[in-house]
N, C-alpha and C positions, 0 to 999 in steps of 0.2 A: 319204132317211133315213126310217125308219119313224116313224109318228106318236107312239108312246110314247117313243121316243128323243129326238125333237124336244121333247116336253114336259119331259122330264127335263133336257135341256140348257138350256131356257128357265128352269126352276126354279133350277138351279145358278147361272146368270147373274144372276138376280134376287137370290139370296142374296149373291153376291159384291159386287154393286153396293150392297147395303144395309149391308155391313160398314164400320165406321169406319176411316179411314186413320190410321195411327200417326204421331205427330210424330217428326221426326228426333232421334236421340240427341244429347245435348249434347256439345260438344267435350271431349276428355280431354287432360290434360297429364301426361307422364311424365318424371321426372328420374332419370338414372342417374349414380351417383357411383362411378366405377371405382376410386377410392382407398379406399373404405370397406370395412372388414372384410376386408382382404387377408391372405392366409396362403399358405404354400407349397403347391404341388400335391403330393399324395401320390405318391411315386416308384413305387408299385406300379401306377400307371396306364400307365406306359411299359413296353413290352416287345415281344416278338415271338411269333409262333405257329409251332410246329413247327420251331424253329431248331436247328441243330447246336451242339455245344459250342463249336466254333471260331467260329461266327457270334456266339454270345452273348458270348464272350470278347472278340472283336474290337470289337464294338459296345458293350460294357459294359452290356448290357441287364439290368435287374434282374429281369425276369419272362419266363418262357417258357410259353405257353399251349398246351395240347392241348385244342382245342375247335372248335366249328363244327357244321355240319349232320350230318356223318358220325359225330361222336362222341355225338350225342344218342341214338343207338340202339346204342352200343358195348356189346358183350358181352365182358366181361373174362374169363369162363370159357372162351369159345371163341376169344378174340382175333379178333373179327370186327366189322365195322361195316356199316351200311346207308346207302346213298346217298340214300334218300328220293326225292322227286319230282325232285330235281336230275338223277338218272341212273337211270331205270327201276326204282327201288325195289330195287336189287340189294344183296344181302348179300355182302360180299367178305372173304376171309380175310386176316389179317395174316401177316407172315413167321414169327412164332413160334407154335407150337402149344401152348406152355405157358400154363396159366391165369395171367393177370396179366402175361404177358411184355411186352406193349406198354407198359403203365403203368410197369413196373419199368425198362425201358430208357429210356423218356422221362425218368423222374425221375433216373436215374443220369447220363444225358447232360446234363441241365439242370444238375445239381449240378457236373458236371465243367466246365461253362461258367461257373461262379460265379454262377448265377442261381437264382431261386426257381421251382419248378414250380407250375403251376395246371392241374388236370385237370377236365374236365367229367364229372359223375356223372349217368348217365341216370336220369330219374325219370318218363318218359312212359308207363310201363306195359308196354312190350315192348322187346325188344332183338333184334339181328340173330341169325339162325341160319344155319348153313351146310348145304350139300348133302353128299352122300356124299364121303368122302375129303377133307374140308375144301374142297370145291368151292364156287364162287360159286353163289348161289341167287337167282333172280329171283322177285319176287312175282307177276308175271303171265306165267306160262310160255306160250310159243307152242304147245308140245305140248299143253298143257291147254286154253288159251283160244282158240287159233286165231290167224289172221293179225291183225296189229296195225298201227297207223299207222307205227310206227317201232320199231327195236330195235338192239342193238349186237352181237349174236352169234347 
């Protein structure tokens, strides 16, 4: 070990030895009264995600959620979503090419299942975009960036 490093180490050790030790924290006691301030759980907490009208009806689910990672970058105008880091940052087209088509069909299907729809509204500053002819688009193109550790197509 170089001489200056040894001196620094000795100075740090001396500082640590001169620091006062802290006393242990006093014991704490916590009491929980499970019967205090009881109230019903809001029924909107129960539901499903991306369920069909038949599933909602069969399970009598009050809520159907369109949400999750892929919907955080959902582009309602192009009906496209991006998979983010979960799957190669790909933007994928939906079945409908009509602006708002996914949301419209999700809401109508949810209402047909006698449930309330809940949609994620992207607010992160960018949304998915598609390639030519509504083709899927990867953020890190092999043609552009070269070989990668992994890919799916």
